[in-house]
Backbone as JSON, one array per atom type, in Angstrom:
{
  "sequence": "XXXXXXXXXXXXXXXXXXXXXXXXXXXXXXXXXXXXXXXXXXXXXXXXXXXXXXXXXXXXXXXXXXXXXXXXXXXXXXXXXXXXXXXXXXXXXXXXXXXXXXXXXXXXXX",
  "N": [[-8.15, 124.84, 235.89], [-5.08, 126.21, 234.82], [-4.68, 129.05, 232.72], [-3.3, 128.97, 229.47], [-0.62, 130.85, 228.2], [-0.81, 133.14, 225.44], [0.56, 132.99, 222.05], [2.14, 135.29, 221.68], [2.68, 136.17, 224.19], [4.76, 137.21, 226.93], [7.37, 135.2, 228.35], [6.95, 133.76, 231.52], [9.14, 133.29, 233.08], [10.94, 135.37, 232.65], [9.75, 137.51, 233.99], [9.82, 136.5, 236.59], [12.58, 136.3, 237.01], [13.19, 138.99, 236.88], [11.85, 139.87, 239.15], [13.32, 138.54, 241.15], [15.75, 139.86, 240.87], [14.97, 142.43, 241.62], [14.32, 141.95, 244.31], [16.87, 141.33, 245.25], [18.13, 143.82, 245.0], [16.62, 145.19, 246.94], [17.29, 143.77, 249.23], [20.0, 144.38, 249.4], [19.76, 147.13, 249.83], [18.48, 147.16, 252.35], [20.5, 146.0, 253.9], [22.52, 147.96, 253.68], [21.2, 150.15, 254.85], [20.77, 149.17, 257.44], [23.44, 148.84, 258.26], [24.26, 151.49, 258.18], [22.65, 152.67, 260.18], [23.59, 151.23, 262.39], [26.29, 152.04, 262.45], [26.0, 154.79, 262.98], [24.83, 154.74, 265.5], [26.36, 153.09, 267.18], [29.1, 153.59, 267.06], [31.89, 155.88, 267.68], [31.46, 159.48, 267.88], [32.7, 161.02, 265.73], [33.74, 162.94, 262.81], [34.42, 161.29, 260.57], [33.13, 158.86, 261.13], [30.49, 159.72, 261.23], [30.21, 160.58, 258.57], [30.56, 158.13, 257.24], [28.29, 156.71, 258.18], [26.21, 158.31, 257.12], [26.73, 158.11, 254.37], [26.28, 155.37, 254.0], [23.54, 155.22, 254.7], [22.41, 156.94, 252.75], [23.22, 155.59, 250.44], [21.83, 153.18, 250.79], [19.17, 154.09, 250.64], [19.16, 155.11, 248.0], [19.67, 152.75, 246.65], [17.35, 151.25, 247.17], [15.38, 152.81, 245.88], [16.41, 152.87, 243.27], [16.35, 150.13, 242.65], [13.58, 149.65, 242.57], [12.84, 151.37, 240.47], [14.29, 150.25, 238.37], [13.15, 147.71, 238.28], [10.5, 148.31, 237.45], [11.01, 149.44, 234.91], [12.18, 147.26, 233.58], [10.06, 145.46, 233.7], [8.13, 146.72, 232.12], [9.52, 146.66, 229.69], [9.63, 143.91, 229.28], [6.93, 143.35, 228.93], [6.28, 144.67, 226.51], [8.16, 143.68, 224.83], [10.49, 145.04, 224.43], [13.66, 146.77, 224.9], [15.77, 147.56, 227.69], [17.69, 150.31, 228.84], [21.23, 150.8, 229.65], [22.39, 150.36, 233.03], [22.73, 153.16, 234.74], [23.06, 154.13, 237.29], [24.44, 152.27, 238.8], [27.38, 152.44, 238.76], [27.65, 154.79, 240.25], [26.55, 154.08, 242.7], [28.36, 152.07, 243.37], [30.64, 153.64, 243.69], [29.86, 155.07, 245.95], [29.88, 153.04, 247.84], [32.6, 152.46, 247.88], [33.56, 154.87, 248.91], [32.41, 154.67, 251.44], [33.78, 152.46, 252.48], [36.42, 153.41, 252.49], [36.1, 155.52, 254.29], [35.45, 154.04, 256.56], [37.82, 152.61, 256.98], [39.57, 154.77, 257.39], [38.48, 155.8, 259.7], [38.92, 153.69, 261.46], [41.69, 153.52, 261.53], [42.6, 155.98, 262.37]],
  "CA": [[-6.92, 124.68, 235.15], [-4.45, 127.49, 234.51], [-4.73, 129.45, 231.31], [-2.04, 128.95, 228.73], [-0.37, 132.15, 227.58], [-0.88, 133.19, 223.98], [1.86, 132.86, 221.39], [2.93, 136.51, 221.79], [2.83, 136.55, 225.61], [6.13, 137.02, 227.43], [7.63, 134.04, 229.2], [6.86, 134.12, 232.93], [10.48, 133.2, 233.67], [11.56, 136.7, 232.6], [9.19, 138.3, 235.09], [10.33, 135.95, 237.85], [13.99, 136.72, 237.13], [13.15, 140.42, 237.18], [11.46, 140.0, 240.56], [14.47, 138.13, 241.98], [16.72, 140.95, 240.83], [14.41, 143.5, 242.45], [14.49, 141.56, 245.71], [18.3, 141.45, 245.57], [18.36, 145.25, 245.22], [16.02, 145.57, 248.22], [18.11, 143.15, 250.28], [21.2, 145.21, 249.5], [19.35, 148.39, 250.45], [18.26, 146.92, 253.78], [21.81, 145.8, 254.52], [23.21, 149.25, 253.79], [20.49, 150.96, 255.84], [21.08, 148.61, 258.76], [24.82, 149.17, 258.59], [24.32, 152.93, 258.45], [22.07, 152.91, 261.51], [24.52, 150.67, 263.38], [27.47, 152.9, 262.53], [25.65, 156.06, 263.63], [24.43, 154.57, 266.9], [27.27, 152.29, 267.99], [30.5, 154.03, 267.01], [32.18, 157.22, 268.2], [30.79, 160.58, 267.2], [33.58, 161.92, 265.0], [33.29, 163.27, 261.46], [34.57, 160.15, 259.66], [32.07, 157.9, 261.44], [29.23, 160.33, 260.79], [30.21, 160.51, 257.12], [30.34, 156.73, 256.88], [26.89, 156.39, 258.42], [25.37, 159.03, 256.17], [26.93, 157.52, 253.04], [25.58, 154.09, 253.99], [22.1, 155.48, 254.67], [22.06, 157.48, 251.44], [23.37, 154.5, 249.48], [20.71, 152.26, 250.95], [17.98, 154.72, 250.08], [19.31, 155.12, 246.54], [19.58, 151.36, 246.19], [15.94, 150.87, 247.21], [14.67, 153.53, 244.82], [16.93, 152.4, 241.99], [15.83, 148.78, 242.43], [12.17, 149.76, 242.17], [12.81, 151.99, 239.15], [14.8, 149.27, 237.41], [12.14, 146.66, 238.19], [9.4, 148.79, 236.63], [11.5, 149.6, 233.54], [12.34, 145.93, 233.01], [8.74, 144.84, 233.54], [7.53, 147.33, 230.92], [10.23, 146.14, 228.52], [9.21, 142.52, 229.1], [5.55, 143.34, 228.42], [6.21, 145.11, 225.11], [9.21, 143.03, 224.07], [11.54, 146.03, 224.13], [14.93, 146.69, 225.62], [16.02, 148.62, 228.67], [19.03, 150.87, 228.68], [22.22, 150.39, 230.65], [22.18, 150.83, 234.4], [23.62, 154.31, 234.94], [23.24, 154.41, 238.71], [25.29, 151.26, 239.44], [28.72, 152.95, 239.08], [27.54, 155.8, 241.31], [26.36, 153.33, 243.94], [29.65, 151.42, 243.67], [31.53, 154.69, 244.21], [29.42, 155.36, 247.32], [30.36, 151.95, 248.69], [34.04, 152.66, 248.03], [33.72, 155.98, 249.86], [32.08, 154.16, 252.77], [34.87, 151.59, 252.93], [37.56, 154.28, 252.8], [35.78, 156.23, 255.54], [35.55, 153.07, 257.66], [39.25, 152.37, 257.22], [40.15, 155.98, 257.97], [37.99, 155.9, 261.08], [39.55, 152.64, 262.27], [43.13, 153.73, 261.63], [42.93, 157.27, 263.0]],
  "C": [[-6.38, 126.06, 234.79], [-4.53, 127.77, 233.02], [-3.35, 129.39, 230.7], [-1.82, 130.32, 228.1], [-0.44, 132.05, 226.07], [0.5, 133.13, 223.37], [2.73, 134.11, 221.52], [3.19, 136.94, 223.22], [4.27, 136.32, 226.07], [6.22, 135.79, 228.34], [7.65, 134.49, 230.66], [8.23, 134.07, 233.61], [11.2, 134.55, 233.66], [11.06, 137.57, 233.74], [9.69, 137.8, 236.44], [11.8, 136.33, 238.06], [14.07, 138.2, 237.47], [12.79, 140.64, 238.65], [12.6, 139.59, 241.49], [15.53, 139.22, 242.01], [16.25, 142.11, 241.69], [14.6, 143.18, 243.93], [15.96, 141.62, 246.14], [18.67, 142.91, 245.81], [17.82, 145.66, 246.59], [16.8, 144.98, 249.39], [19.4, 143.94, 250.49], [20.89, 146.53, 250.19], [19.15, 148.22, 251.95], [19.58, 146.71, 254.52], [22.56, 147.11, 254.7], [22.54, 150.15, 254.82], [20.78, 150.48, 257.25], [22.5, 148.94, 259.2], [24.96, 150.65, 258.92], [23.77, 153.28, 259.82], [23.02, 152.4, 262.6], [25.74, 151.56, 263.55], [27.14, 154.18, 263.29], [25.34, 155.89, 265.11], [25.47, 153.87, 267.78], [28.7, 152.8, 268.03], [30.64, 155.45, 267.55], [31.54, 158.29, 267.32], [31.78, 161.53, 266.51], [33.11, 162.06, 263.55], [33.36, 162.08, 260.51], [33.47, 159.12, 259.88], [30.72, 158.44, 260.98], [29.11, 160.27, 259.28], [29.94, 159.1, 256.62], [28.87, 156.36, 257.05], [25.96, 157.05, 257.42], [25.51, 158.45, 254.77], [26.21, 156.17, 252.95], [24.06, 154.28, 253.93], [21.66, 156.0, 253.3], [22.18, 156.4, 250.36], [22.25, 153.49, 249.57], [19.41, 152.81, 250.39], [18.01, 154.75, 248.56], [19.14, 153.72, 245.97], [18.12, 150.9, 246.16], [15.17, 151.52, 246.07], [15.11, 153.04, 243.45], [16.42, 151.0, 241.67], [14.39, 148.81, 241.96], [12.07, 150.32, 240.75], [13.24, 150.98, 238.08], [13.8, 148.13, 237.21], [11.01, 147.08, 237.25], [9.83, 148.92, 235.16], [11.64, 148.23, 232.86], [10.99, 145.26, 232.78], [8.03, 145.42, 232.31], [8.2, 146.8, 229.66], [9.84, 144.7, 228.24], [7.82, 142.48, 228.47], [5.48, 143.7, 226.94], [7.28, 144.46, 224.24], [10.33, 143.97, 223.67], [12.81, 145.76, 224.91], [14.98, 147.79, 226.66], [17.46, 149.06, 228.51], [19.98, 150.36, 229.75], [21.92, 151.01, 232.01], [23.2, 151.92, 234.71], [23.98, 154.47, 236.41], [24.2, 153.43, 239.39], [26.71, 151.77, 239.71], [28.7, 153.99, 240.2], [27.38, 155.1, 242.66], [27.65, 152.61, 244.34], [30.65, 152.43, 244.23], [31.16, 155.04, 245.64], [29.91, 154.28, 248.27], [31.87, 152.08, 248.91], [34.32, 153.78, 249.01], [33.44, 155.5, 251.28], [33.2, 153.28, 253.32], [36.1, 152.42, 253.31], [37.32, 155.04, 254.1], [35.89, 155.28, 256.73], [37.01, 152.78, 258.0], [39.91, 153.58, 257.86], [39.73, 156.13, 259.43], [38.68, 154.88, 261.98], [41.03, 152.92, 262.51], [43.51, 155.03, 262.34], [42.48, 157.37, 264.42]]
}
């Protein structure tokens, strides 16, 4: 029979929600990395395409690292019943995606 958590133990649903969020970050990272590799290998070799591919690869790498960091911070906060701060990296990642979209449009139109 499974052990019942004590009265002060965190609810397992919080940890499961944290894990789902972590997996969403990793899924986003894989998508960005795959798109970056595809752009670099399948499209023309001009500066805008190269920039787009590099931004996608860098964004995917940052997304993977940020997801892991955020997962660990949230897990520690769940264990001690504390709070985690605001996500600072999300606006930076969003800006990188905007740069990638602008580069893709510039590459397609020029």
